[in-house]
C-alpha positions as CSV (number, residue, x, y, z in Angstrom):
1,M,42.4,-53.0,60.3
2,P,39.0,-52.1,58.6
3,D,39.7,-49.2,55.9
4,M,36.4,-47.8,55.6
5,A,32.7,-48.0,57.8
6,N,31.0,-51.3,58.7
7,P,29.1,-52.8,56.1
8,A,25.6,-51.3,55.8
9,G,24.0,-54.1,57.5
10,S,25.6,-53.9,61.0
11,I,24.9,-50.5,60.8
12,T,21.6,-49.2,62.6
13,L,20.3,-45.7,61.5
14,E,18.3,-43.8,64.0
15,K,16.3,-40.8,61.9
16,H,14.7,-37.7,63.6
17,Q,12.4,-34.7,62.3
18,I,12.7,-31.5,64.2
19,P,10.8,-29.1,64.2
20,S,11.5,-25.4,64.2
21,H,11.7,-24.1,67.3
22,G,11.8,-20.1,68.0
23,L,14.3,-18.6,65.4
24,I,16.2,-22.1,64.6
25,P,14.9,-23.9,61.4
26,N,15.9,-27.5,62.3
27,T,14.4,-29.9,60.0
28,A,11.5,-28.1,59.5
29,P,12.5,-26.0,55.5
30,H,13.6,-29.1,53.9
31,G,12.9,-32.1,55.5
32,L,16.0,-33.8,55.7
33,P,16.3,-36.0,59.0
34,F,19.4,-35.8,61.9
35,T,20.5,-39.6,61.3
36,V,22.6,-41.1,64.0
37,Y,24.4,-43.7,62.3
38,R,24.8,-46.2,65.2
39,S,28.1,-48.7,64.8
40,A,29.1,-46.5,61.8
41,F,32.7,-47.8,62.1
42,P,34.3,-50.5,64.9
43,A,35.3,-48.9,68.0
44,S,38.8,-49.0,67.1
45,T,39.2,-47.7,63.9
46,P,41.5,-44.9,64.3
47,P,40.6,-41.3,63.0
48,E,42.8,-41.3,60.0
49,V,40.5,-44.4,58.4
50,V,37.4,-42.3,59.2
51,E,38.7,-39.6,57.5
52,K,39.9,-41.3,54.7
53,T,36.4,-42.9,54.3
54,L,34.7,-39.6,54.6
55,K,36.8,-38.0,52.1
56,G,36.0,-41.3,49.9
57,N,32.6,-40.2,50.2
58,G,32.9,-36.7,49.2
59,W,33.2,-34.6,52.6
60,S,35.7,-32.7,53.6
61,P,37.2,-33.4,57.2
62,A,37.8,-30.3,59.0
63,W,38.6,-30.7,62.3
64,R,38.8,-33.5,65.9
65,Y,36.9,-31.7,68.9
66,P,34.5,-32.1,71.3
67,M,31.0,-30.7,70.4
68,Y,30.3,-26.7,71.8
69,K,28.4,-26.8,74.5
70,T,26.3,-23.7,73.5
71,S,23.2,-24.5,71.3
72,H,24.3,-23.7,67.3
73,F,23.2,-24.1,63.8
74,H,25.2,-23.6,60.6
75,S,23.3,-22.0,57.7
76,T,25.8,-22.4,54.7
77,T,26.5,-26.2,55.0
78,H,25.6,-29.8,56.1
79,E,28.0,-31.4,58.5
80,A,28.8,-34.8,59.5
81,L,30.1,-36.0,62.9
82,V,32.2,-39.1,63.9
83,V,32.6,-40.0,67.2
84,I,36.2,-41.2,67.7
85,A,36.8,-41.0,71.3
86,G,34.4,-41.3,74.6
87,A,30.7,-40.5,74.8
88,A,28.4,-37.9,75.1
89,E,25.0,-36.6,75.2
90,L,23.6,-34.4,73.1
91,L,21.2,-32.6,72.5
92,V,19.5,-31.6,68.7
93,G,16.9,-29.2,68.0
94,G,17.6,-26.1,70.7
95,D,17.2,-25.3,74.5
96,D,13.6,-25.1,75.8
97,N,12.2,-27.1,72.3
98,P,9.6,-29.7,73.1
99,D,11.0,-31.8,70.3
100,A,14.4,-31.8,70.6
101,A,16.1,-35.0,70.4
102,S,18.1,-36.5,73.1
103,V,21.1,-39.1,71.9
104,T,23.9,-40.9,73.4
105,V,26.4,-41.0,70.7
106,R,29.7,-43.4,71.4
107,R,32.6,-44.1,69.8
108,G,31.9,-45.3,66.6
109,D,28.9,-43.5,65.8
110,A,28.3,-40.6,63.0
111,M,25.7,-38.4,62.1
112,F,24.7,-36.3,59.7
113,M,23.2,-33.3,61.1
114,P,21.6,-31.2,58.2
115,V,21.9,-27.6,57.4
116,G,20.2,-25.0,59.9
117,V,19.2,-28.1,62.7
118,A,20.8,-26.8,66.1
119,H,22.9,-28.8,68.3
120,R,25.1,-29.0,71.5
121,L,27.1,-31.3,74.2
122,V,25.1,-31.8,77.6
123,R,27.8,-33.6,79.2
124,E,29.8,-36.3,78.8
125,V,28.9,-40.0,80.1
126,D,31.9,-42.4,80.6
127,G,34.7,-40.2,82.0
128,R,36.5,-40.1,78.6
129,E,37.1,-37.1,76.7
130,F,34.9,-37.0,73.8
131,T,36.2,-36.0,70.5
132,M,34.8,-36.2,67.0
133,V,35.7,-35.7,63.5
134,G,33.8,-33.2,61.7
135,A,33.3,-33.1,58.0
136,Y,31.6,-30.7,55.5
137,P,30.3,-31.9,51.7
138,D,33.2,-30.9,49.1
139,G,32.9,-28.0,47.6
140,A,30.4,-26.7,50.4
141,E,30.5,-23.3,51.6
142,Q,32.4,-22.3,54.4
143,W,30.6,-23.1,58.1
144,D,29.0,-20.3,59.7
145,M,27.6,-20.6,63.6
146,C,24.6,-19.2,63.9
147,Y,22.2,-19.3,67.7
148,G,18.7,-18.8,66.9
149,R,18.7,-15.0,68.1
150,E,17.5,-11.8,66.5
151,G,19.9,-10.4,63.8
152,E,20.0,-13.5,62.0
153,D,16.8,-13.1,59.3
154,D,18.6,-14.3,56.3
155,V,18.9,-18.1,58.2
156,R,16.1,-19.4,56.7
157,E,16.8,-18.8,53.4
158,K,20.4,-19.5,53.6
159,V,18.8,-23.1,54.9
160,K,16.8,-23.6,52.3
161,D,19.1,-23.1,49.5
162,V,21.9,-25.7,50.7
163,A,19.1,-27.9,51.8
164,G,17.3,-28.1,48.0
165,Q,21.5,-29.6,46.9
166,T,22.0,-33.2,46.3
167,V,24.8,-34.3,49.0
168,S,26.5,-37.8,49.3
169,D,25.9,-39.8,52.3
170,P,29.0,-39.5,54.4
171,V,29.0,-42.6,55.9
172,L,27.4,-45.1,53.2
173,G,27.8,-42.9,50.2
174,G,25.6,-43.0,47.1
175,A,23.3,-39.7,47.1
176,L,21.6,-38.6,50.2
177,G,19.0,-36.6,49.3
178,D,17.6,-33.7,47.2
179,G,15.9,-31.8,49.9
180,A,12.9,-33.1,48.7
């Protein structure tokens, strides 16, 4: 039974830079890419082991749930997501954004969702219930829900403040980036 993520050599990283769109900051204010870790965990890995790995890398697991079907982002914290059941197509970057990324993730894949990057569930793809573990950096401010709507005027500054802080890689450990 595995007790941590797959060895780094067996994980494939997909990095996406997504420009701002409308009132959604995406990666433009900070340059931290939305990252998919393909095969971060063997598909048979129990959720408790995923959560233990995240904790060991400085992230606090907070929930087990699918992803919301409405595009949203967080202005107060980064987010780590690990698929623990099913598979799904996700839209990252906001609706109607010509530079958005459409990705399909499966059990065992993980994601680093930088602060300010919009994301939503498009559809489940294999007929099984899609579920993830969601986690946030230890000591991070409580996550908020933003939608890129009028009235969310202070979002860009919050995003820049969070992105400038060093954060550990949720899957591989070590420093992920310092916002530069």
